[in-house]
C-alpha positions in Angstrom: -27.7 -33.8 -16.8 -27.8 -31.4 -14.0 -30.0 -28.4 -14.7 -28.6 -24.9 -14.3 -31.0 -22.4 -12.8 -30.9 -18.6 -12.8 -31.1 -17.1 -9.4 -32.7 -13.9 -8.1 -32.1 -12.5 -4.6 -34.9 -11.1 -2.6 -33.2 -9.7 0.4 -34.3 -6.8 2.5 -32.1 -4.9 5.0 -34.1 -4.4 8.2 -32.1 -1.4 9.5 -32.7 0.8 6.5 -35.6 -0.9 4.6 -33.5 -1.5 1.4 -35.4 -4.0 -0.7 -33.2 -5.7 -3.3 -36.2 -6.6 -5.5 -37.2 -3.0 -5.8 -33.7 -1.8 -6.3 -33.1 -4.2 -9.2 -36.6 -3.8 -10.6 -37.2 -7.5 -10.3 -40.9 -6.9 -9.5 -43.8 -7.6 -11.9 -44.6 -4.0 -12.4 -41.1 -3.2 -13.5 -38.5 -5.5 -15.1 -39.2 -9.0 -13.7 -40.6 -10.3 -17.1 -37.6 -8.8 -18.9 -35.2 -10.5 -16.5 -36.8 -13.8 -17.3 -36.5 -13.1 -21.1 -32.8 -12.4 -20.7 -32.4 -15.7 -18.8 -34.2 -17.6 -21.6 -32.0 -16.0 -24.2 -29.1 -17.6 -22.4 -30.7 -21.0 -22.7 -32.1 -21.4 -19.2 -35.7 -22.2 -18.6 -35.7 -22.4 -14.8 -34.9 -20.1 -11.9 -34.7 -19.8 -8.2 -36.7 -16.8 -7.1 -38.0 -15.4 -3.8 -41.6 -15.0 -2.6 -41.1 -12.4 0.1 -44.1 -11.5 2.2 -44.0 -7.8 1.3 -44.6 -8.6 -2.4 -47.7 -10.3 -3.7 -46.7 -13.9 -4.4 -49.4 -14.7 -6.8 -48.5 -11.8 -9.1 -44.9 -12.9 -9.0 -45.9 -16.5 -9.8 -48.2 -15.4 -12.7 -45.4 -13.2 -14.1 -43.0 -16.2 -14.1 -45.7 -18.4 -15.8 -46.4 -15.8 -18.4 -42.7 -15.7 -19.2 -42.6 -19.5 -19.6 -40.2 -19.9 -16.6 -40.2 -22.8 -14.2 -39.5 -21.2 -10.9 -38.7 -22.8 -7.5 
């Protein structure tokens, strides 16, 4: 069986500084954990997520682990 993963974008527009993670609240101090909970309610336990340099990767990894998500 092929697993289906949730996916979260982590793009940033260089010309205006728009950070998609901040805009969507997919950062540990906002709604990242809630997003993972929504994904789990839909039966998914894995996700593809970004580790951009401008956000602390360890905090993002710990948030995913605390939510019980396997993230690549």
